[in-house]
Chimera marker file (.cmm) of the C-alpha trace (Angstrom):
<marker_set name="trace">
<marker id="1" x="3.146" y="-24.488" z="12.120" r="1" g="1" b="0" radius="0.5"/>
<marker id="2" x="4.192" y="-23.484" z="15.628" r="1" g="1" b="0" radius="0.5"/>
<marker id="3" x="7.499" y="-21.814" z="14.662" r="1" g="1" b="0" radius="0.5"/>
<marker id="4" x="5.996" y="-19.323" z="12.144" r="1" g="1" b="0" radius="0.5"/>
<marker id="5" x="6.846" y="-15.725" z="13.093" r="1" g="1" b="0" radius="0.5"/>
<marker id="6" x="5.680" y="-13.463" z="10.233" r="1" g="1" b="0" radius="0.5"/>
<marker id="7" x="5.348" y="-13.463" z="6.427" r="1" g="1" b="0" radius="0.5"/>
<marker id="8" x="8.694" y="-11.672" z="5.948" r="1" g="1" b="0" radius="0.5"/>
<marker id="9" x="7.486" y="-8.981" z="3.569" r="1" g="1" b="0" radius="0.5"/>
<marker id="10" x="9.323" y="-6.516" z="5.824" r="1" g="1" b="0" radius="0.5"/>
<marker id="11" x="12.450" y="-7.392" z="7.790" r="1" g="1" b="0" radius="0.5"/>
<marker id="12" x="14.139" y="-5.328" z="10.514" r="1" g="1" b="0" radius="0.5"/>
<marker id="13" x="17.863" y="-4.884" z="9.867" r="1" g="1" b="0" radius="0.5"/>
<marker id="14" x="20.680" y="-2.678" z="11.117" r="1" g="1" b="0" radius="0.5"/>
<marker id="15" x="21.514" y="0.127" z="8.666" r="1" g="1" b="0" radius="0.5"/>
<marker id="16" x="24.896" y="-0.514" z="7.034" r="1" g="1" b="0" radius="0.5"/>
<marker id="17" x="27.878" y="1.867" z="6.828" r="1" g="1" b="0" radius="0.5"/>
<marker id="18" x="26.803" y="5.272" z="5.541" r="1" g="1" b="0" radius="0.5"/>
<marker id="19" x="23.172" y="4.693" z="6.517" r="1" g="1" b="0" radius="0.5"/>
<marker id="20" x="20.242" y="4.267" z="4.145" r="1" g="1" b="0" radius="0.5"/>
<marker id="21" x="17.640" y="6.485" z="2.518" r="1" g="1" b="0" radius="0.5"/>
<marker id="22" x="13.992" y="5.553" z="2.138" r="1" g="1" b="0" radius="0.5"/>
<marker id="23" x="13.404" y="3.932" z="-1.249" r="1" g="1" b="0" radius="0.5"/>
<marker id="24" x="17.017" y="2.876" z="-1.803" r="1" g="1" b="0" radius="0.5"/>
<marker id="25" x="18.063" y="-0.702" z="-2.405" r="1" g="1" b="0" radius="0.5"/>
<marker id="26" x="19.896" y="-2.167" z="0.582" r="1" g="1" b="0" radius="0.5"/>
<marker id="27" x="22.099" y="-5.253" z="0.807" r="1" g="1" b="0" radius="0.5"/>
<marker id="28" x="22.663" y="-6.538" z="4.344" r="1" g="1" b="0" radius="0.5"/>
<marker id="29" x="24.777" y="-9.669" z="4.170" r="1" g="1" b="0" radius="0.5"/>
<marker id="30" x="22.975" y="-11.735" z="1.506" r="1" g="1" b="0" radius="0.5"/>
<marker id="31" x="19.566" y="-10.167" z="2.188" r="1" g="1" b="0" radius="0.5"/>
<marker id="32" x="18.396" y="-7.531" z="-0.307" r="1" g="1" b="0" radius="0.5"/>
<marker id="33" x="15.459" y="-5.209" z="0.205" r="1" g="1" b="0" radius="0.5"/>
<marker id="34" x="14.212" y="-1.665" z="-0.286" r="1" g="1" b="0" radius="0.5"/>
<marker id="35" x="14.466" y="0.727" z="2.666" r="1" g="1" b="0" radius="0.5"/>
<marker id="36" x="11.068" y="1.792" z="4.010" r="1" g="1" b="0" radius="0.5"/>
<marker id="37" x="12.582" y="4.655" z="6.049" r="1" g="1" b="0" radius="0.5"/>
<marker id="38" x="15.777" y="6.683" z="6.279" r="1" g="1" b="0" radius="0.5"/>
<marker id="39" x="18.202" y="5.508" z="8.975" r="1" g="1" b="0" radius="0.5"/>
<marker id="40" x="21.710" y="6.381" z="10.119" r="1" g="1" b="0" radius="0.5"/>
<marker id="41" x="24.458" y="3.784" z="10.257" r="1" g="1" b="0" radius="0.5"/>
<marker id="42" x="23.808" y="1.314" z="13.092" r="1" g="1" b="0" radius="0.5"/>
<marker id="43" x="20.129" y="2.221" z="13.553" r="1" g="1" b="0" radius="0.5"/>
<marker id="44" x="17.410" y="-0.390" z="13.135" r="1" g="1" b="0" radius="0.5"/>
<marker id="45" x="15.212" y="0.012" z="10.082" r="1" g="1" b="0" radius="0.5"/>
<marker id="46" x="12.846" y="-2.040" z="7.982" r="1" g="1" b="0" radius="0.5"/>
<marker id="47" x="13.419" y="-3.196" z="4.440" r="1" g="1" b="0" radius="0.5"/>
<marker id="48" x="10.768" y="-4.518" z="2.077" r="1" g="1" b="0" radius="0.5"/>
<marker id="49" x="11.759" y="-7.916" z="0.692" r="1" g="1" b="0" radius="0.5"/>
<marker id="50" x="8.727" y="-8.453" z="-1.510" r="1" g="1" b="0" radius="0.5"/>
<marker id="51" x="7.345" y="-6.431" z="-4.412" r="1" g="1" b="0" radius="0.5"/>
<marker id="52" x="8.428" y="-4.717" z="-7.612" r="1" g="1" b="0" radius="0.5"/>
<marker id="53" x="10.407" y="-1.462" z="-7.390" r="1" g="1" b="0" radius="0.5"/>
<marker id="54" x="11.979" y="0.953" z="-9.867" r="1" g="1" b="0" radius="0.5"/>
<marker id="55" x="15.582" y="1.481" z="-8.698" r="1" g="1" b="0" radius="0.5"/>
<marker id="56" x="18.352" y="3.573" z="-10.250" r="1" g="1" b="0" radius="0.5"/>
<marker id="57" x="21.496" y="1.866" z="-11.530" r="1" g="1" b="0" radius="0.5"/>
<marker id="58" x="24.975" y="3.295" z="-10.946" r="1" g="1" b="0" radius="0.5"/>
<marker id="59" x="26.479" y="4.768" z="-14.130" r="1" g="1" b="0" radius="0.5"/>
<marker id="60" x="28.795" y="2.298" z="-15.841" r="1" g="1" b="0" radius="0.5"/>
<marker id="61" x="27.608" y="-0.655" z="-13.764" r="1" g="1" b="0" radius="0.5"/>
<marker id="62" x="26.982" y="-3.813" z="-15.798" r="1" g="1" b="0" radius="0.5"/>
<marker id="63" x="24.031" y="-5.933" z="-14.703" r="1" g="1" b="0" radius="0.5"/>
<marker id="64" x="23.571" y="-9.614" z="-15.519" r="1" g="1" b="0" radius="0.5"/>
<marker id="65" x="20.055" y="-11.053" z="-15.425" r="1" g="1" b="0" radius="0.5"/>
<marker id="66" x="19.712" y="-13.479" z="-12.535" r="1" g="1" b="0" radius="0.5"/>
<marker id="67" x="23.008" y="-12.553" z="-10.870" r="1" g="1" b="0" radius="0.5"/>
<marker id="68" x="22.920" y="-11.908" z="-7.125" r="1" g="1" b="0" radius="0.5"/>
<link id1="1" id2="2" r="1" g="1" b="0" radius="0.2"/>
<link id1="2" id2="3" r="1" g="1" b="0" radius="0.2"/>
<link id1="3" id2="4" r="1" g="1" b="0" radius="0.2"/>
<link id1="4" id2="5" r="1" g="1" b="0" radius="0.2"/>
<link id1="5" id2="6" r="1" g="1" b="0" radius="0.2"/>
<link id1="6" id2="7" r="1" g="1" b="0" radius="0.2"/>
<link id1="7" id2="8" r="1" g="1" b="0" radius="0.2"/>
<link id1="8" id2="9" r="1" g="1" b="0" radius="0.2"/>
<link id1="9" id2="10" r="1" g="1" b="0" radius="0.2"/>
<link id1="10" id2="11" r="1" g="1" b="0" radius="0.2"/>
<link id1="11" id2="12" r="1" g="1" b="0" radius="0.2"/>
<link id1="12" id2="13" r="1" g="1" b="0" radius="0.2"/>
<link id1="13" id2="14" r="1" g="1" b="0" radius="0.2"/>
<link id1="14" id2="15" r="1" g="1" b="0" radius="0.2"/>
<link id1="15" id2="16" r="1" g="1" b="0" radius="0.2"/>
<link id1="16" id2="17" r="1" g="1" b="0" radius="0.2"/>
<link id1="17" id2="18" r="1" g="1" b="0" radius="0.2"/>
<link id1="18" id2="19" r="1" g="1" b="0" radius="0.2"/>
<link id1="19" id2="20" r="1" g="1" b="0" radius="0.2"/>
<link id1="20" id2="21" r="1" g="1" b="0" radius="0.2"/>
<link id1="21" id2="22" r="1" g="1" b="0" radius="0.2"/>
<link id1="22" id2="23" r="1" g="1" b="0" radius="0.2"/>
<link id1="23" id2="24" r="1" g="1" b="0" radius="0.2"/>
<link id1="24" id2="25" r="1" g="1" b="0" radius="0.2"/>
<link id1="25" id2="26" r="1" g="1" b="0" radius="0.2"/>
<link id1="26" id2="27" r="1" g="1" b="0" radius="0.2"/>
<link id1="27" id2="28" r="1" g="1" b="0" radius="0.2"/>
<link id1="28" id2="29" r="1" g="1" b="0" radius="0.2"/>
<link id1="29" id2="30" r="1" g="1" b="0" radius="0.2"/>
<link id1="30" id2="31" r="1" g="1" b="0" radius="0.2"/>
<link id1="31" id2="32" r="1" g="1" b="0" radius="0.2"/>
<link id1="32" id2="33" r="1" g="1" b="0" radius="0.2"/>
<link id1="33" id2="34" r="1" g="1" b="0" radius="0.2"/>
<link id1="34" id2="35" r="1" g="1" b="0" radius="0.2"/>
<link id1="35" id2="36" r="1" g="1" b="0" radius="0.2"/>
<link id1="36" id2="37" r="1" g="1" b="0" radius="0.2"/>
<link id1="37" id2="38" r="1" g="1" b="0" radius="0.2"/>
<link id1="38" id2="39" r="1" g="1" b="0" radius="0.2"/>
<link id1="39" id2="40" r="1" g="1" b="0" radius="0.2"/>
<link id1="40" id2="41" r="1" g="1" b="0" radius="0.2"/>
<link id1="41" id2="42" r="1" g="1" b="0" radius="0.2"/>
<link id1="42" id2="43" r="1" g="1" b="0" radius="0.2"/>
<link id1="43" id2="44" r="1" g="1" b="0" radius="0.2"/>
<link id1="44" id2="45" r="1" g="1" b="0" radius="0.2"/>
<link id1="45" id2="46" r="1" g="1" b="0" radius="0.2"/>
<link id1="46" id2="47" r="1" g="1" b="0" radius="0.2"/>
<link id1="47" id2="48" r="1" g="1" b="0" radius="0.2"/>
<link id1="48" id2="49" r="1" g="1" b="0" radius="0.2"/>
<link id1="49" id2="50" r="1" g="1" b="0" radius="0.2"/>
<link id1="50" id2="51" r="1" g="1" b="0" radius="0.2"/>
<link id1="51" id2="52" r="1" g="1" b="0" radius="0.2"/>
<link id1="52" id2="53" r="1" g="1" b="0" radius="0.2"/>
<link id1="53" id2="54" r="1" g="1" b="0" radius="0.2"/>
<link id1="54" id2="55" r="1" g="1" b="0" radius="0.2"/>
<link id1="55" id2="56" r="1" g="1" b="0" radius="0.2"/>
<link id1="56" id2="57" r="1" g="1" b="0" radius="0.2"/>
<link id1="57" id2="58" r="1" g="1" b="0" radius="0.2"/>
<link id1="58" id2="59" r="1" g="1" b="0" radius="0.2"/>
<link id1="59" id2="60" r="1" g="1" b="0" radius="0.2"/>
<link id1="60" id2="61" r="1" g="1" b="0" radius="0.2"/>
<link id1="61" id2="62" r="1" g="1" b="0" radius="0.2"/>
<link id1="62" id2="63" r="1" g="1" b="0" radius="0.2"/>
<link id1="63" id2="64" r="1" g="1" b="0" radius="0.2"/>
<link id1="64" id2="65" r="1" g="1" b="0" radius="0.2"/>
<link id1="65" id2="66" r="1" g="1" b="0" radius="0.2"/>
<link id1="66" id2="67" r="1" g="1" b="0" radius="0.2"/>
<link id1="67" id2="68" r="1" g="1" b="0" radius="0.2"/>
</marker_set>
C-alpha cells in the first residue's frame, strides 16, 4: 500500500491547555492516548494509542463501559 505512513502506535499531537504529564491519559479532539512524555501547552508530544494502561479515575466520576 503506497500511502501507508506508520503503524500508529504512537501519534504526535500538540499538548492541550494546561499541558500533559507523562503517563496521563490525553484526549485531543476525538483521539485518546497516554502521554509518553511531559509537555507544556502547545508543545508537540507523543501519545501511545495502543496497549493496556492503569489510569486513575477522578473522584466522583461515573464511567460507563464502552462510552467514549
